[in-house]
N, C-alpha and C positions, 0 to 999 in steps of 0.2 A: 504494500500500500504506500503510495507516494503522494507528495504534495500536502499543503496545508492551507486552509482558508478560514479566516476568522469569522466567527458567528456574531450576530448582533449581541452586544454586551448588556442590554437592558436587564437581563436576568441577574447578571453579576452586580450591576449597580444597585439593584434592590436589596442585595445582601449587606450593603454597607449602611451602618446607622451610627450617627453621632449622638451620644447621650451625655450632655454636660451635667445633668443632675447626678449621674453615677460616676462621672469622671472617666467614661469609657468610650472607646470606638469599637464597633463590632463588625466583623466580616462573617456573616452567618452567625455561628455560635463561637467563633474564635475572637478573642480579644486582641485588638491591634493597638499600635501606638503611632502617633504622628509626631515625628521628631525633626528638628532642624537638620538639614544636610550639613550645615557648618559644624553641628555637634558630632555628627558621624565622622566628619573629616578630623576633628580634634581627637576623637577616640582612636582612630587609625594611627594618628601620629603618636599618641601616648603609648599605644601598644607596641608600635615599632621601636620607639625609643627605650621602652622599659624592658622588653623581652626579646627584641630583635625581630627582623623581618620574617624569619622562618616560623617562629612560634606565633607571631601575630597572624601570619597567613593561615596557620593551622586552626587557630581559634575562629577566625572569620569564615573560613571555608566550612567548618563544621556547623557554625551558626546558620549559614546559608543553606546547607544540606538539610538541617532540621526544618527550616522554613519551607523548603521545597517539598518535603514529605507531607507537611500539613496541608499545603495547597493541593497536592495530588489527592489527598483524602477528600477535600472539598470538591475538586473537579469531578471525581467519580460520583460523588453524591448529587451534585447539581446536574451534571450532563452525562451521567453513566448510561442512560438509555440511548444516547446517540451513537454514531459511528465512532470507531476508535480515534480517527483523525480529529473529528469534531470535539470529542471529549478531551483529547490531548491538547488541543489548541487553547483550552481554558487556562493552562499554566502560563503561557506567554501573555495572555490577556490579563490574568491576575497580576503578573509581574509589572505590566504597564499600569494597571489600575492602582497598584500599591505605590506608584511613583518612583519605580526603580530604573526603568529603561524602556525605550521603544524597541520592540522585537520584530525584525523583518525576516521571514523565512527565506532561505536560499534553496534548500532542498531538504526533503524528509522522506526517508524510507523506513517504515517500521512494520514489523509483523510480530505481534505479541506471542503467538503460538510457537513460532520457530525461534524467537529470541533475537531476530535480526533487527538492528537499528543503525541507521546512518543519517545523521542530521547536521545541517549547517545553518547558522543564523547570523544575521547582522544585528549589532546592538547600536542604537543611536541615542545620544544624550544619556549615557550611563552615569548614574549618580556616584558610583564608586570611583570611576575614572576622574570625574570632576572633583571629588573629595580629595583624591590623592594629589591632583594638580594644585589644589588650593593650599594644602598644608606642606606637601613634600616636594613639589615641583615635578619636572619631567622624570618619568621612570625609564629605566633601561629594559624592563621586562613587563609583561602584562600584569595588572594589579587588581583586576575585578574579582577578588578572591571570594567574597560573599556571594556575588552573582553567579559565579561558576559553580559554587557549591550548591546553590539553589537549583540550577539547571541539572546537575547530576542527581541531586536528591529527588527532584520532581520526576525526572525520566526513569530513574531506577525504580521508583514506586510504581510507575505505570507498566514497566516492562517486566517487573518481578526478577530483575537481575541488575548487577551493578553496571550502570552506563557512565563512563568517564567522559566528561567534557573538558576540552582544553581551549584556552583563549589563545588563538594564533595571531591575532592582531588586537591592539589596544590603543585607544585614542590618547591615553595618558603618556604614551611614548613620544607623542608629537609627530609621528610618521603618518598617521591617518586621522580622519575626522570621525571614525567609527571604530567599533570593536567587532571582532569576528570570532565565533566559537564553533567548534566541531565536536560532535559526540559519537562514540562507538562503544560497544562492549569492552570492558577493561582488558580482556585477554587479546583484543585485536590491536592494542597499542603496544608496540615493541618497547617503548620507554615508560610503560605504566608504573614501574617501580619508583620512578622519580616523582610521581604525582600522588600515588595512593597513601603515602605517609601523612599527607595533609588532611586525610579523611579519618585518620586514626586518633584515639585520645591523646591529648597533649602529654608529651613525655615528662615535662616538669611536674604537671599536676599528677600524673601517674605515680611518679616517685614520691610525691608528698602523700598521696593516698596510701601507698605501700607502707611508708613510715608510720602513718596514723594507725593502720591496721596492726603493725607490730607493737605500737604503744598500747593499743586497746587490748591486744592479746596478753601483753605483759601485765597490764593492770588487772585483767580478769583473773589472772593466775594468782594474784596476791590479795584481791579483794573479793568479797562475796558478790554474787550477781545482784544487779540493781534493777532488773526488769523481769517481768513475767510475761510469757508469750501472749496471753489473752488480755493483757492490759496495755493500752496504747494511749499515749498523750504526753504533752510537755507543757501544758498550760499551768500557771501557778496553782490554781485550785486543785487540779488533778494531781500535781506533784505533791501538794501538801497532804491530800488524802492518802496517796500511795506511801508517803513517808511515815504517816501514822500507822498504817497497816504493817509496814516493814518492821517498825520498832516493836509492835505488839507481837510479831510472829515468834520472837524468841522467848516469849513468856506463855503462861497459860491463862492470861486474863480473858474474861468474857467480853467480846467486842459487840457493840451495837452499831450497825450500819444504818445511817439515815440518808434519805434522799427520795426524790420523786420516782414515780413508776418509770422503769426503763433506763435508769441511769447506769445500770450494771452492777447492782449490789451483789448478785451471786458471783460475778466475775471477781470482785474484790474478795469475797469470802474464799473462793478457790485459790486466789493468789496468796491469801493469808495461810491457807493450808499448805500450799506448795513451798512457801518460804519457812515453814516451821519444821521442827524435828519430827512431826507426825506425818510428813509428806508421803512416807511409804505405807501408811495405814489408810483405811477407808475415808472418803469424803462423801457424806450423805446429805442431800438437800431435800427439804420438805417445804412445800407451800401450804402454810396453815390455813389460808383462805380457801383452798381447794378441798379441804377435808370436811365432811359432814360432822356436825357436833357429836353425834352418837358414835362416831368411829375414831375421833381424835385420840382418845386415851389408848385404844388398842393399837393404833398405828404408831404412836410414839413410844409406849411402854411395853407393848406386847400383850398377848392374850393366852390363857391356858385353855385347853380343850374342855368344852362344856360350860365355859363361863357365861355364854348366852346362846340363844337359839341360832344355829348356823356355825358356831365355833367348833368345827369337827376335829380340828388339830391344834396343837399348841404352836404358837408362832412368835418369833422374836419381833420386837418393835424397832423403831429407827435408832433409839439410843444403843441398844445392844449391837445392832449392825454397824454402828459407828465406833464401837469400843476400840480405844487406842488411837482413834483418829479424830475427825472433826464433824460435828453435826451443825448444819446450817438451817435455821428456822426462819423462813421468809414470811412476811406479813404476820409477825408475832402478835400484833395487836388484835388479831381475829381469834385468838385462842379463847375457848370458854373458860369461865372462872374455875370450874372443877379441875380442868387440865392445868390451869395456871398454878394451882396449889401443889399438884404433883410435880410439876416442873421445878418449882422452888425447892422442893425437898431434894430432888436429884442434884440440883446445883449446890445445895448446902451440904448434903451428906454423901454425895457420890454413889447413891444406891437407889434402886427402884423395885417395885413389885408389879408383876404382870397382872393384867385384869383377870380376876377370878383366882388369884393365887396369893398365898401369904408368905411365900418364900422370897427373901430379900436377895437381890443380885447386885453385886458391886459393878460399877461401870466407870471407865476412865475416858471421858469424852471432853474435847474442847468445844464449847458452845459459841457459835456466832449467830447473832440474830439480826433481823433487818425489818424496817417498817417505813412506810411513806406517810403514816398517820402521826398525829400529835399524841404521844402516850401520856403526857402530863394532863392534857384535857380528858383523856380516857380515865385516868386515875381520879380526877375530880368528879367525873360523872359516874364513878363506881363500876366502870366496865373493865378496868384493869387494876390488878392488885398493886398497891403502893409498895409493899415489901419486895415484890418481884421486879417492879420497875427500878427500884434502887439497886437491886442485885444485877440487873442487866445493863444499867446505865453507867457502869464503872468506867468504860473506855469507849465513848461515842466517837464515831468517824462520820463526818458529813461529806457525802459525795456530791460534787457540784452538778447541776443540770447541764446539758449540752449547750444550751444558749449562752452559758457563762464560760464556755471553753471552745468557742468557734474556731480558734486557731488550730485545734486538734482535728478538725473535720477532714482536711486533705489526707492526713496520715491514717485516720480511721477508714476513709474511703478506699485508699490504696490496699489496705489489708483485707477489707471486705470484698473488693473486686477480685483479688487473688483467690479468695476462698470460694466465692460464688461462681466464678468462671470455671474453676475445677469441678464444682458440684454439677453445673449444668452443661459442661462440655463446650464452653464458649471461649473464643480468643478475641479479646477486645484491647483497644489501644488506650483505654482510660475514659475519662469524662471530658466533654468539651469545656472550654473556658466559661461559657455562659452557665452550663450546668453546675460547675463548681461554684460560680458566683452565687447562684440561687441557693445552693446548699448552705453557703455561709451566711446568707441573708435570712434564711428561714428561722422561725421561732422555736421549732422542735418541742412541741408539747409532749410528744412521746419519747423524746430523748434518744439515746443510742439505739434502743430497740426499734424505734421508728426509722432511724437512719438505715439500719440493717434491712428493714422491709423495703425501703425505697431503692436501695442499691441492688437488692436481689431482683426487684421488678425491672430495674433498668438493665441489668444483665440479660434478662429474658427478652426484653423488647428490643434491645440494640441489635443492629445487624452484625453478623459474624465479621470479624476483623475491622469493625467500625468503632465508633465512640458512643458513649451514653450521652444523649442530649437531654436538655431540661424537660422536654415533653415526655420523655421516657420515664422520668422520675415522678413528676407531679401530674399524673393522669387525672384529668377532671378538676384539678385544683391548681392549675398553672398560675404561679405568682404573676401579678400584673406587670407588664413591661413598661418601664419608664418612658415617658415621651422623649422623642429625640428627633434629630434632623437626618434626612436621607438625601442621597444624591439623585437629582432629577435626570431625565434622559439627556439633557444637554450639559450635564456636569455640575450644575449649580446646586447649592444646598437649599433644601426646602423643608418646611416643618413636617410635612408628610407627603406621601406620593399617592395621588388619586384618592384623596380623602373626600368622602361624600359631604355635600353641603347640608345645611340645616334643613332645607326643604325635603331632601331625600330621607333624612332621619325622621322627620315628622311624618312622612308617608308610611314609613315602616312601622313606627309606633302606632300610627292611626289604624293600620291594618290589623293590629292585634297580634302581630307575629312575635314569638318568643325568640330569644337569642339563638337557641339551638335551631329553630326553624329558619332563621335568616342565614345561619352558617350553612345549613344543609342546602338551602336554595342556591347560594353562591357556589358551593362546591359542585352541585349537579349541573349548574349552568356552565361553569368553567370546563368541566369534563365534556359536556355536549359540544361546546364551541371548539374544543380541541379534537373533536372526533374520536373521543375515547383514549387519546394519548395522555396518560397520567403525568408524564414528565412535563409536557407542554402546559397542561392544566395547572400543575404545581407552580411553574414559573409565573403564570398569569396571576396566581393567588399570592405570590411572594413567599412561597414556602418550598421545602425540598420534597422530592417524590416520596421518600419514606414517610414524611410527616403526613402527606396527603393520603397515602395508602393506609396508614394507621387510622386516620379519621374515617375513611370509608369502611374499613373492617369493623371499627367500633360501632358505626351506625347500623351496619348489617346485623351485628350481634344484638344491638338493642331492639331492632325490628323483630328479630327472631324471638327474643324474650317476650315482647308484647304479644306476638301470635300465640306462643305457648300459654301465656296467661289468659 
């Protein structure tokens, strides 16, 4: 397949949004930055002077390569339904839209199936060449390192193999008024070994990371471990709670974990167990709120055969099962008063009697309790024994809600993505910038448990080898998008594109149409106008094809539910 012809870029322009309220510029769901070309020139000069041309080139090349990979993802998403050439042309168009360079194709031969690629392009008005000339003067060799990295990253992502681009002419040398680049599979370049090191991790940084790993390994050999696998976070509130749990682990003190539903109280209890000398013994967790009142005592303290109708065999309770280890009682405030009295005796005497038995059994159990209720209020109202409360409240640990530790969200998301991708057999590249922004702006009434549910849903809905978008996470409850300015067809900024006037809004409201009905009407009209071509309809609606497909499937499911009802 040869040749390349640029498509109308109105679909790409609609992806750009300037939101001054949020201090963000968006290209679809990717956060962008508008910076001065003079600042880029200064950065190049600083890098070259500080670490030398070779190291500066490596950093900028890898930076461009990463940008190219991101734009390749976007190109496949926006124009993936078109021909390979049309989809590939999105990259040069994005490079121009992003203010980097004018790209003029000279030749292009590409066949994804066979892996063949041979491309040549002219660059006009390259920002990197101008930046180098501004700060460093005329160059002896080509200097558009970031741009060449972009071309290699973008094309490699499209071809599924490493395509190495070389800049064979550069306007920064003063010999031409343009730059010229040529790209081929890396193995077809006889001198590829001279260029591939610039795509590898920085050797200086690599040595620093190796030294850091050695220091960490040495530190871990002389210090006790400071983290537990299922606890993640570095916010001050989290670290304080973790520090309290760590200090309690070496003792037998009864710990009371306090916090809202979903903050991870059981995880902290498990961490306490793992850090203690009882870690090789059982950890038994019980949700007191899930136990019927008539079964609480038998579940906790055990039952003897014949103690009541249906007790056909003798059975150990949770205390005996946790003997030598840790027993975690969640929602402790839901225990009936009778069970509270027996629990107090176990705590004070270290012994219990099974239901229907008068034989005393000794148990050695570390008790950890948790509640999201106000136990002091329960004591005043007579729902919780005061003596038990004082016995449990020896060492309280308050676990902060997720909204007070939003800086931990990216780290939590990364861990959850790894877990849920393995569980559901998915390979994903992570979350989009906008999705991560919405996760950090959300109030999290359900805390970490709610975050887990959203990430699992996002993993299921996101396309294989793609990224989780905001709409994959907040299905039906998408946070409102801040008003912003978009680029009009002629390149000017405008408050909105094709915004309906007041009269149209009045007509829609006067017709008694709901928001869902208006959305469905617009979607069906756009699909019909596009002749059933979902990619074209999605561009008309200012969304991606996967987003439109999701909306259509959702509406079909809702219609089927109504028919069954």
